[in-house]
TORSEVEX-405858 format. One record per atom (N, C-alpha, C): y, x, z. Coordinates in steps of 0.05 Angstrom, whole numbers. Atoms other than C-alpha are relative to their C-alpha. Last residue first. Layout:
py/px/pz
Y/X/Z
...
***
This chain:
py/px/pz
16/-22/25
1890/2241/2293
5/-6/-29
3/8/34
1946/2208/2342
-16/18/-17
6/-20/26
1933/2222/2416
-5/-8/-34
18/13/20
1969/2171/2464
-5/20/-21
5/-27/20
1990/2193/2534
-7/-12/-24
19/-16/5
2020/2139/2582
-3/19/-20
-4/-21/19
2072/2108/2618
-23/11/3
9/-36/-4
2066/2043/2658
4/14/-22
-8/-16/-15
2105/1983/2664
-4/24/6
-4/16/-22
2098/1947/2605
15/20/11
10/28/12
2081/1998/2554
6/-23/29
-6/16/-25
2126/2066/2562
-20/-27/-12
-5/20/-1
2098/2120/2511
1/-11/33
-2/9/-33
2086/2194/2509
14/-25/-4
-20/20/-5
2061/2214/2441
2/-14/31
6/5/-22
2009/2270/2418
29/-16/6
-30/7/-22
2015/2278/2351
-9/-13/22
3/9/-22
1954/2318/2307
23/-10/23
30/18/0
1943/2333/2235
0/-13/27
13/25/18
2017/2332/2218
-31/-6/5
25/-2/-3
2059/2383/2270
-10/-26/-20
10/-25/9
2121/2413/2240
-26/-2/3
-11/-14/33
2162/2352/2224
-21/28/-2
26/7/10
2137/2306/2295
9/18/-39
18/-5/-18
2193/2321/2338
-29/-2/-24
-4/-37/-3
2253/2328/2292
-32/6/12
1/-19/30
2229/2254/2263
-6/34/4
31/3/6
2224/2228/2339
-9/20/-24
11/-19/-9
2296/2259/2350
-32/-2/-7
-5/-31/7
2325/2234/2300
-16/11/11
20/-13/20
2289/2164/2314
8/17/-10
-11/18/20
2328/2162/2383
-24/9/-26
-25/17/3
2323/2188/2447
-1/-21/-22
-17/25/19
2255/2225/2449
13/-19/0
-13/29/-13
2243/2285/2491
4/-20/-24
-37/-1/-1
2196/2340/2464
15/-32/8
-22/-10/-24
2125/2344/2490
33/9/-5
12/-31/-7
2088/2339/2418
22/7/24
32/-1/19
2126/2266/2415
2/31/-3
-3/-31/5
2170/2234/2474
-27/8/-21
-32/-11/-13
2200/2171/2500
-5/27/-2
10/-36/1
2156/2126/2457
29/18/4
-22/-25/-1
2177/2055/2477
-14/18/-4
6/-20/-9
2112/1997/2458
34/21/-3
-17/1/-17
2135/1930/2441
-6/30/15
-34/17/3
2088/1919/2383
6/3/34
-7/31/-4
2030/1965/2402
22/-11/-2
-25/13/-7
2006/2039/2384
-4/-40/-4
2/21/-29
1927/2045/2383
27/-6/14
-3/-18/-16
1934/2079/2317
-1/3/31
26/-11/-18
1891/2043/2281
25/29/19
15/15/-13
1954/1993/2258
-26/7/8
-11/0/-31
2000/2049/2242
-15/-22/23
9/-22/-9
1960/2060/2179
8/-2/28
-4/-24/9
1959/1988/2156
5/24/15
20/-21/21
1912/1935/2163
15/28/-20
18/3/3
1968/1884/2195
-15/16/-17
14/18/17
2031/1905/2196
-29/4/1
16/-21/18
2061/1934/2262
-16/-21/-21
16/11/-1
2130/1905/2305
-26/22/-24
-12/28/3
2180/1931/2340
-22/-26/-14
30/13/21
2151/1996/2363
4/-36/6
16/24/-3
2221/2018/2405
-28/-12/-26
7/14/30
2241/2090/2395
-23/-25/5
27/-2/11
2269/2120/2460
-2/-19/-17
7/-20/14
2330/2116/2516
-34/-2/-14
5/-17/-10
2343/2048/2547
-8/25/-36
-4/-15/-32
2379/1992/2535
-8/27/4
-25/5/-1
2381/1985/2450
3/-1/36
-1/3/-19
2318/2029/2436
34/-13/18
-12/-8/-25
2325/2051/2368
4/-5/18
-32/4/-4
2289/2019/2317
-4/15/30
-20/-10/-14
2215/2018/2285
23/-1/6
-26/-1/-9
2167/1974/2256
18/11/11
-8/9/-29
2109/1996/2239
24/3/-5
3/35/2
2075/1988/2166
1/-3/32
-7/18/14
2073/2072/2165
-12/-22/-3
-19/20/-11
2080/2105/2226
4/-24/-23
17/10/-13
2026/2156/2213
9/-31/13
28/20/13
2054/2176/2153
-10/-15/20
34/-13/1
2109/2210/2197
-15/-23/-14
4/-16/-29
2189/2196/2206
-26/11/1
-9/-29/-4
2190/2175/2136
-6/12/19
19/-25/24
2139/2131/2130
12/23/-6
20/-8/-12
2185/2094/2190
-20/11/-15
1/-28/25
2253/2088/2150
-28/16/19
14/-20/-25
2258/2027/2207
-11/23/-14
-12/-17/-18
2311/2000/2158
-17/17/32
-11/22/-27
2278/1989/2110
9/16/7
23/-5/-23
2288/2026/2044
15/-17/25
16/17/-6
2320/1993/1979
-25/3/24
20/-6/15
2390/2020/1969
-25/-17/16
28/12/-21
2447/1995/1975
-16/10/-18
21/5/21
2506/2048/1944
-20/-19/23
20/-12/-9
2568/2063/1995
-21/-15/-15
20/5/16
2633/2073/1979
-27/4/-2
12/-11/2
2680/2079/2040
-19/-4/-27
23/16/21
2739/2063/2055
-16/18/-8
11/-13/26
2782/2085/2124
-16/-17/-20
22/9/11
2816/2058/2179
-8/17/-26
-5/0/34
2837/2097/2223
-5/-11/-11
-31/22/10
2838/2086/2303
6/-4/-25
-17/-7/-4
2780/2140/2305
32/-8/2
7/-25/-19
2741/2111/2258
31/15/16
-14/-15/-26
2752/2041/2242
-17/24/11
2/-10/-39
2717/2029/2180
20/1/9
-21/-7/-20
2721/1991/2111
-6/6/21
-1/22/-29
2663/1980/2065
23/20/8
-20/-13/-16
2667/1987/1985
-3/-18/36
-12/27/-18
2599/1962/1958
21/20/8
-18/-6/-18
2555/1993/1904
18/-16/16
-30/7/1
2500/1960/1874
14/16/18
-9/-20/17
2427/2001/1869
31/-11/-4
2/-30/-14
2392/1945/1911
10/11/-32
16/-22/17
2423/1887/1888
4/21/9
-13/-14/23
2472/1842/1942
-22/17/-11
3/20/22
2441/1788/1995
19/20/-34
28/10/3
2420/1843/2052
3/-18/-20
17/-24/15
2489/1872/2051
-20/-8/-12
-21/-21/15
2545/1820/2062
-15/24/-19
-11/25/21
2488/1772/2098
14/25/-28
27/-10/10
2475/1841/2148
-3/-21/-32
5/-36/17
2546/1850/2152
-27/-1/-10
-14/3/31
2558/1770/2171
-9/22/-16
16/17/27
2496/1775/2221
10/-5/-28
38/-13/2
2517/1839/2266
-7/-21/-37
29/-8/-18
2591/1807/2277
-22/7/-19
-3/10/-30
2667/1794/2255
-29/7/7
32/5/-14
2660/1816/2179
11/-2/26
0/-11/-35
2730/1816/2142
-25/-11/8
11/21/-21
2718/1815/2066
-1/3/23
-29/12/-7
2759/1868/2024
-5/-29/16
-14/11/31
2691/1887/1990
27/-17/9
19/-11/28
2653/1892/2059
17/-11/-24
6/0/22
2703/1902/2115
-17/0/-18
-19/26/0
2711/1914/2191
-2/-18/-28
-8/6/26
2657/1971/2203
6/-31/-2
1/32/3
2662/2000/2262
3/0/-23
-14/21/21
2638/2072/2263
6/-27/2
-25/-1/-5
2607/2105/2320
20/-17/-13
5/20/-26
2550/2130/2291
24/6/13
5/-11/-31
2576/2158/2236
-15/-19/10
-1/14/-22
2576/2132/2149
0/24/34
-21/-12/-23
2592/2189/2100
0/-16/25
-28/3/13
2564/2163/2031
20/9/26
-12/-14/29
2498/2204/2042
37/-11/-10
-10/-30/-4
2493/2182/2114
6/2/-29
-10/-3/-14
2487/2100/2092
16/30/3
-21/-6/17
2449/2116/2031
26/-7/26
-4/21/9
2394/2142/2081
24/-6/-13
6/0/35
2374/2210/2084
4/-26/-13
-5/-24/21
2374/2204/2159
-10/-8/-28
20/-14/7
2386/2142/2190
-1/18/-23
2/-7/30
2454/2122/2220
-29/16/-5
18/-28/9
2456/2104/2294
-2/-9/-37
18/-10/-16
2493/2052/2336
-12/29/-6
26/-8/15
2542/2024/2276
-19/16/26
0/-27/-1
2596/1981/2307
-38/9/3
36/-5/-12
2601/1916/2278
15/28/1
13/-15/18
2682/1887/2275
-35/1/8
27/18/6
2729/1840/2315
-20/28/-19
18/-7/31
2785/1876/2345
-25/-13/0
-2/30/17
2819/1823/2404
-22/12/-30
24/26/-18
2801/1872/2467
-8/-16/-27
-10/33/-2
2853/1923/2415
-29/-18/18
-12/32/13
2817/1982/2417
7/-22/8
-31/4/-2
2805/2049/2460
14/-18/-16
-6/-19/27
2734/2057/2439
35/5/-3
14/-24/2
2710/2037/2508
8/22/-16
-18/-16/-22
2762/1977/2506
-14/25/6
-19/-8/12
2724/1953/2439
21/18/20
5/-24/17
2655/1958/2473
36/9/-10
10/-34/-21
2674/1920/2532
3/18/-18
-25/-14/-10
2714/1869/2485
-4/21/9
-3/20/-28
2641/1862/2447
33/12/5
-20/-21/-14
2634/1902/2372
9/-22/18
-29/4/7
2574/1870/2347
21/7/20
-2/21/-22
2507/1913/2338
30/-14/7
-23/4/-12
2481/1961/2292
5/-25/17
-3/13/-12
2427/2001/2256
35/-5/15
-3/-6/-20
2436/2038/2189
-8/-29/24
12/-26/-19
2403/2046/2132
14/2/28
-3/-19/-1
2439/2016/2074
-7/26/19
5/-6/-34
2386/1958/2066
26/26/-7
-13/-22/-6
2379/1910/2000
10/10/27
-24/-3/-11
2332/1863/1996
14/21/-3
4/-34/-11
2275/1859/1936
36/-7/22
-28/-15/-4
2274/1784/1912
-4/28/20
7/-4/-28
2216/1760/1872
36/9/8
25/13/-21
2203/1732/1802
-5/1/36
27/-16/-7
2244/1791/1770
-15/-11/12
-7/-25/17
2310/1760/1733
-28/22/10
-8/14/32
2306/1683/1751
-13/30/-14
26/6/11
2276/1708/1826
9/-6/-28
29/-15/3
2333/1749/1826
-26/-3/-4
-15/-19/20
2389/1708/1803
-20/16/0
5/1/22
2360/1654/1852
2/17/-33
24/7/4
2375/1694/1908
-20/-8/-21
7/-28/-2
2442/1714/1893
-32/-1/2
-7/-7/26
2458/1636/1878
-13/35/0
20/3/9
2436/1617/1949
0/11/-25
20/-18/-3
2484/1658/1975
-27/-6/-5
-2/-28/-2
2535/1636/1942
-14/17/7
8/-13/31
2517/1571/1937
-5/21/-1
-21/4/28
2519/1559/2005
-4/13/-20
-6/-22/9
2458/1540/2049
12/2/-19
4/-10/30
2464/1477/2088
5/29/-15
-11/-28/12
2469/1451/2159
-13/5/-32
19/-13/23
2470/1386/2188
11/25/-5
-3/-27/-10
2497/1369/2266
-18/12/-24
-31/-18/14
2520/1297/2262
-7/27/-2
-18/0/-26
2461/1269/2318
29/14/-14
-25/-13/11
2407/1252/2263
22/-1/20
-8/5/20
2336/1240/2307
33/15/-8
18/0/19
2294/1274/2347
11/-21/-28
11/26/5
2335/1270/2400
-15/-9/-10
2/-10/-35
2360/1349/2410
-22/-30/9
7/25/-6
2368/1341/2331
-22/3/25
5/-7/-28
2395/1401/2295
-1/-29/13
-11/13/-20
2386/1392/2227
-3/6/33
1/4/-37
2366/1431/2173
16/-9/11
27/-12/-6
2366/1453/2096
-12/0/32
0/15/-28
2419/1416/2047
-30/13/11
34/13/10
2425/1459/1989
2/1/36
29/-15/-17
2502/1483/1983
-19/-17/2
-18/-14/-16
2572/1467/1947
-24/22/23
17/-12/-27
2540/1440/1892
15/18/10
15/-22/7
2597/1409/1839
-11/8/26
44/-2/4
2609/1341/1840
-4/21/-6
0/-5/35
2696/1354/1842
-24/-9/-16
-1/19/13
2686/1321/1910
14/1/-28
-25/12/-4
2648/1368/1939
13/-16/-13
-12/-9/29
2569/1369/1939
35/-2/1
-20/13/-20
2511/1375/1988
22/11/-21
-29/-5/12
2457/1370/1945
17/-3/20
-17/23/3
2380/1364/1977
20/17/-7
-8/-4/24
2338/1419/1991
13/-12/-20
11/-34/-1
2307/1398/2054
-1/0/-25
-21/-2/19
2335/1311/2048
-5/29/0
8/9/27
2259/1295/2067
29/9/-18
18/-9/16
2278/1298/2138
-10/-15/-21
22/15/-8
2350/1271/2153
-31/21/-15
15/-11/3
2416/1301/2139
-25/-5/13
28/5/-12
2473/1254/2151
-22/12/-17
11/29/19
2542/1274/2133
-36/17/1
6/34/-17
2563/1306/2198
-13/-16/-24
-12/20/5
2569/1383/2165
-11/-22/18
3/26/-16
2556/1453/2179
20/-26/-7
-30/28/3
2556/1502/2123
-12/-25/20
-2/27/-4
2510/1556/2150
23/-12/-11
-30/3/15
2509/1633/2132
7/-32/-2
-16/24/-6
2440/1654/2160
27/1/-2
-33/-9/0
2396/1711/2141
5/-38/3
-6/-27/-9
2322/1702/2171
28/17/-15
19/-13/15
2317/1631/2175
18/32/11
13/23/16
2328/1571/2231
-11/26/-28
19/-1/1
2346/1623/2289
-19/-12/-23
22/16/5
2403/1598/2292
-15/3/15
17/1/-24
2443/1658/2304
-7/-29/7
23/-18/-5
2484/1640/2248
-9/-8/28
18/6/-25
2540/1585/2227
-21/25/0
9/-30/-10
2590/1621/2180
-17/-13/18
-1/-23/17
2634/1554/2173
-17/18/7
-10/-24/-8
2648/1491/2213
-20/17/-29
-6/3/-27
2648/1408/2204
9/31/5
4/-29/-5
2647/1408/2127
13/-3/27
-22/-18/-3
2664/1331/2128
-19/26/1
-14/-11/-23
2625/1270/2116
21/18/-6
-27/-12/-4
2578/1227/2071
8/3/23
-16/3/-26
2512/1197/2056
20/19/-11
-24/-15/1
2480/1186/1986
5/-14/29
-17/1/-22
2403/1173/1991
28/13/-5
-27/-5/10
2357/1174/1920
19/-13/22
-15/-2/22
2285/1153/1951
30/9/1
-12/22/11
2256/1132/2016
11/0/-37
3/-4/33
2221/1199/2019
8/-33/2
27/17/2
2241/1198/2095
-19/-6/-25
11/2/-27
2300/1226/2070
-15/-18/3
24/22/-1
2308/1234/1996
-13/-3/31
31/-6/-12
2370/1272/1986
-21/-20/1
19/19/11
2443/1271/1971
-32/7/-5
24/-23/9
2496/1298/2010
-6/-20/-11
23/22/-3
2573/1285/2009
-30/7/0
33/-8/16
2622/1329/2023
-9/-23/-3
26/27/-1
2699/1320/2051
-10/9/-22
6/9/30
2740/1388/2068
-23/-25/-10
-14/34/-1
2753/1386/2142
-5/-5/-29
8/25/-22
2735/1460/2156
10/-25/-7
-10/3/-28
2737/1499/2081
3/-27/25
2/22/-14
2705/1518/2025
21/4/25
-14/17/-1
2726/1568/1978
2/-23/22
-13/-12/-16
2672/1613/1993
31/-8/6
7/16/-31
2622/1559/1968
24/18/24
-3/-23/-22
2650/1577/1898
1/-8/28
-31/-2/-5
2622/1514/1860
-2/39/20
-1/-10/-24
2555/1509/1823
34/10/11
-10/-15/-5
2558/1451/1770
-1/21/24
-30/-8/-17
2511/1408/1774
6/26/1
-10/-23/-22
2456/1396/1724
21/-8/14
-28/-1/-8
2432/1334/1685
0/21/13
-6/-11/-30
2368/1339/1639
27/-4/10
-23/24/-24
2361/1290/1584
1/9/24
-25/8/5
2284/1330/1565
27/-19/17
-11/30/4
2238/1355/1611
27/7/-19
-2/5/41
2196/1413/1616
6/-23/4
15/19/9
2203/1439/1700
14/-8/-38
-6/6/26
2214/1503/1731
-15/-26/-5
15/6/8
2223/1514/1803
8/-14/-29
-14/6/17
2267/1566/1851
-33/-14/-8
11/-5/13
2257/1570/1927
7/-8/-40
-9/2/33
2307/1583/1975
-30/1/-24
27/29/4
2281/1586/2050
18/-2/-22
-23/19/1
2339/1649/2060
-2/-19/-2
-13/-10/-6
2284/1697/2085
28/-23/0
0/7/-37
2235/1658/2061
19/7/12
-12/-21/-8
2264/1676/1974
-10/-13/34
-17/12/-28
2222/1642/1924
9/27/18
-6/-17/-22
2192/1650/1857
8/-17/28
-8/-21/13
2179/1608/1793
0/25/23
-12/-17/-18
2139/1548/1821
5/30/-6
10/-28/-11
2116/1509/1772
27/17/15
-15/-27/6
2131/1435/1759
-14/25/7
11/-16/-14
2091/1375/1739
29/24/-4
9/-17/18
2138/1315/1718
-5/26/15
23/-13/-15
2147/1245/1745
-13/25/-19
13/-15/11
2204/1202/1705
-14/24/20
22/10/-8
2233/1152/1743
-23/10/-12
10/24/22
2306/1155/1715
-32/-8/6
-16/25/-5
2330/1192/1775
-3/-23/-21
-33/0/4
2281/1247/1772
9/-33/7
-6/25/9
2213/1258/1807
32/-2/-13
-15/1/-13
2183/1329/1815
9/-30/-17
-10/23/14
2114/1344/1830
30/-2/1
-23/1/-1
2093/1413/1863
3/-28/-23
-12/14/24
2019/1422/1862
30/-13/13
7/-5/29
1981/1473/1905
4/-15/-19
4/24/14
2033/1469/1965
-17/17/-26
28/2/-5
2034/1529/2020
-13/-33/-24
21/-20/-18
2106/1523/2030
-29/-8/-4
20/-9/27
2142/1473/1967
-25/22/16
9/25/8
2191/1449/2024
-26/-7/-17
28/22/-9
2194/1503/2064
-9/-22/-6
36/-18/14
2218/1548/2006
-14/-23/16
7/-21/-25
2280/1497/2006
-27/11/-10
10/23/-24
2294/1467/1934
7/25/22
-4/-15/-31
2329/1494/1868
-8/-15/24
0/11/-21
2305/1472/1796
3/19/22
9/-27/-21
2308/1509/1730
10/-26/27
12/25/-28
2299/1453/1676
-9/19/18
24/-13/2
2322/1511/1617
-22/-13/22
17/-13/20
2366/1472/1588
-27/15/8
19/24/19
2383/1432/1642
-12/6/-21
-4/-2/30
2409/1488/1692
-21/-25/-14
-19/-19/6
2419/1479/1766
3/6/-40
1/-18/30
2372/1414/1777
29/18/2
-32/1/16
2378/1401/1848
-8/11/-19
-10/-26/14
2319/1394/1901
21/-7/-27
-27/0/21
2291/1344/1951
5/24/-17
-30/-12/-10
2237/1338/2003
12/-15/-27
-24/7/19
2169/1302/2010
25/9/6
-20/0/-16
2092/1314/2034
29/0/-21
-24/11/4
2030/1295/2017
20/7/17
-21/5/-17
1958/1323/2041
30/2/-14
-29/-1/16
1895/1325/2001
26/-8/21
-19/25/-1
1829/1329/2044
24/8/-14
-30/-11/3
1775/1373/2030
15/-27/2
-19/28/19
1710/1358/2067
30/11/-1
-24/8/-2
1665/1421/2089
6/-29/-16
-15/-8/23
1581/1420/2071
31/-13/16
-13/27/25
1547/1425/2136
31/6/-19
-17/11/20
1511/1486/2154
5/-25/-3
-22/-14/-18
1453/1499/2208
27/1/-7
1/-30/18
1419/1439/2175
15/17/16
-18/-1/22
1409/1381/2237
2/28/-21
22/-4/12
1353/1364/2286
20/6/-33
14/24/17
1400/1328/2326
-10/3/-22
-1/16/-18
1402/1381/2383
-18/-25/-14
29/6/-6
1402/1433/2336
-18/-23/22
15/0/19
1467/1408/2305
-32/-2/4
0/18/6
1497/1402/2377
-16/-5/-30
27/10/-20
1473/1464/2403
5/-33/-15
24/-13/4
1509/1501/2344
-23/-28/10
14/-16/-23
1577/1467/2353
-28/-3/-11
-7/-26/-6
1620/1457/2283
-19/10/28
13/-14/8
1591/1392/2277
-2/28/-11
27/1/-10
1619/1365/2335
-16/7/-23
-1/-21/-24
1694/1390/2315
-34/-4/7
0/8/-25
1686/1340/2252
-10/21/16
23/6/-18
1714/1382/2196
-13/-3/19
6/13/-28
1771/1386/2150
-38/-5/5
26/10/-13
1789/1430/2098
1/-3/25
5/-10/-22
1863/1421/2065
-31/-3/13
32/9/-11
1884/1416/2001
-13/15/27
9/-18/-9
1962/1408/1984
-31/0/11
29/6/1
2004/1366/1946
-14/22/9
24/-25/6
2076/1368/1939
-24/-10/8
24/3/-24
2128/1320/1930
-13/22/-14
28/-27/5
2200/1338/1904
-23/-13/20
18/-2/-24
2259/1283/1893
-27/20/-1
18/9/3
2314/1304/1844
-18/-8/28
13/-2/-27
2382/1313/1850
-28/-15/-13
6/-29/-11
2419/1322/1777
-13/7/29
14/-5/27
2427/1241/1761
-16/36/-1
21/8/-5
2459/1233/1827
-24/10/-21
16/-13/-6
2517/1272/1805
-24/-6/11
6/-29/16
2553/1230/1764
-14/20/13
11/17/31
2541/1162/1787
-6/22/-16
30/-9/-4
2555/1196/1858
-10/-12/-22
21/-30/-1
2621/1216/1834
-21/-1/4
9/-6/41
2639/1145/1795
-9/29/13
17/10/16
2619/1105/1870
-2/20/-39
5/-31/1
2667/1157/1918
-29/-14/-28
25/-6/12
2710/1097/1918
-6/24/-13
12/-24/6
2784/1087/1939
-37/5/-2
7/-20/-17
2809/1017/1946
-18/16/-12
14/-20/14
2852/965/1897
-11/11/28
-20/-27/-19
2860/899/1926
-17/32/-14
-2/-11/19
2822/844/1875
33/26/10
-22/13/1
2808/796/1927
20/11/-20
-2/32/19
2737/810/1907
29/-14/4
16/14/-15
2747/887/1917
7/-29/-12
-16/28/-16
2786/921/1865
-27/-12/14
18/27/8
2765/1001/1855
7/-27/7
-1/26/-10
2811/1069/1856
-21/-26/-5
-16/17/25
2797/1136/1826
-8/-37/28
-11/27/-11
2779/1173/1886
12/-18/-12
19/15/-20
2715/1200/1868
20/-11/12
8/26/8
2748/1229/1806
-7/-21/23
25/6/16
2782/1271/1843
1/-14/-16
14/-3/-19
2849/1293/1885
-21/8/-17
2/-26/7
2890/1287/1821
-24/4/24
26/-15/25
2889/1218/1820
-5/23/6
-7/-27/26
2931/1208/1891
-29/1/-27
-6/15/20
2905/1145/1930
4/15/-30
18/12/7
2874/1170/1985
-2/-7/-32
19/-18/2
2925/1219/2004
-23/-10/-18
-19/-12/15
2975/1163/2008
-13/20/-16
6/17/23
2927/1118/2050
5/21/-25
28/8/12
2920/1176/2095
-5/-20/-19
8/-15/9
2993/1185/2099
-23/11/-14
-16/-6/18
3016/1122/2113
-10/18/-24
9/14/20
2957/1112/2163
14/-1/-31
22/-9/6
2986/1175/2201
-18/-20/-29
-7/-22/15
3058/1140/2202
-25/18/-20
-6/13/29
3026/1082/2224
15/26/-13
31/16/1
2992/1118/2288
5/-15/-35
20/-24/20
3055/1158/2295
-22/-19/-16
-8/-11/28
3096/1094/2292
-9/27/-3
6/19/26
3049/1057/2345
11/15/-21
18/-1/11
3053/1114/2393
-8/-13/-26
3/-23/15
3123/1113/2390
-30/6/-6
***
């Protein structure tokens, strides 16, 4: 029985591979015995001219540590200061041409980060100096411009149509070897929480991705770009078959803003969110299998508040697309343009409701709106206890001179208890010249006067 099943499976696989409608990649080729075999060669020949090698150059200042020691210089009767030497460093990566007429190339931000000069090498051997148009570090995308003729671009696929099990090929410049092609399948979709980028929605693939492949192409069997290779999971230091690519739909949102404005402005609606766990679903009298994102706080004067969102609402879809966790919702909102309007589907009191919400440009902290002394601070409601947490403080900002530190938890302001951002804003609304805060720092409580 096992032998028959195996034979049937082989017949099905052979039939699928020989179907002419799958793509040009499945066109048969003859081996030395004249037998017809499937090959990826026609697809690779079409794709590789659009994938480029990227070399970056940066100047770094170096000096012998002994020459930095004043005692050493004095002992050997050397001048007080020594000229520093400039060293030129070089690194390699990959990129993809997405517009042949304009010479637009996309790559990973980390490939060109800190580079003083970027050069692009085409498949035909031409090397061209590239201009960095702009970048989006949160998504790890950068856009380059090259001035060259006879370029070949890859068409962009709708990455939302990808399915686990789809065949893909990865093209790039691993270890600086030059163009290399590897094959595999889509192993998983929507990977997030990896701590690689600020916005994560990775395609996972077992097509080999190695250092130098970053910024290269992940292509489907129609020769379309489905993702930009960006990272690997390598606990042993080498490729173990777990690579990640940024979906084209995610990259496209950043690229368009960079081309239009030279930068990316991240959209927000002004809510604090968390995953809807089974315990929370039970607490809200919902099915334990219910998926969604729980709103635990709506900021005052935010677009979410103006649209009618409330604390305790559960967002289950954006523009008809289901969202199962906070990372997915963050991507759906954050990657849209400021000013766009989106339809958000929520659960409220077990009833489904649609709300139209405008994407705003305000930060989730709303710190400057709370009070001018907090300008430059990132504030958020404490998740585990009452109070407002100081998550971070921008160097040189107004908040940097208040005495507050990242990690402080504000529990009172002007002798009024503070449980959340709303309380903090209300407590500070009447006094502006002097503010009295009570905070928890580590295991100690202390008062802080800010003028």
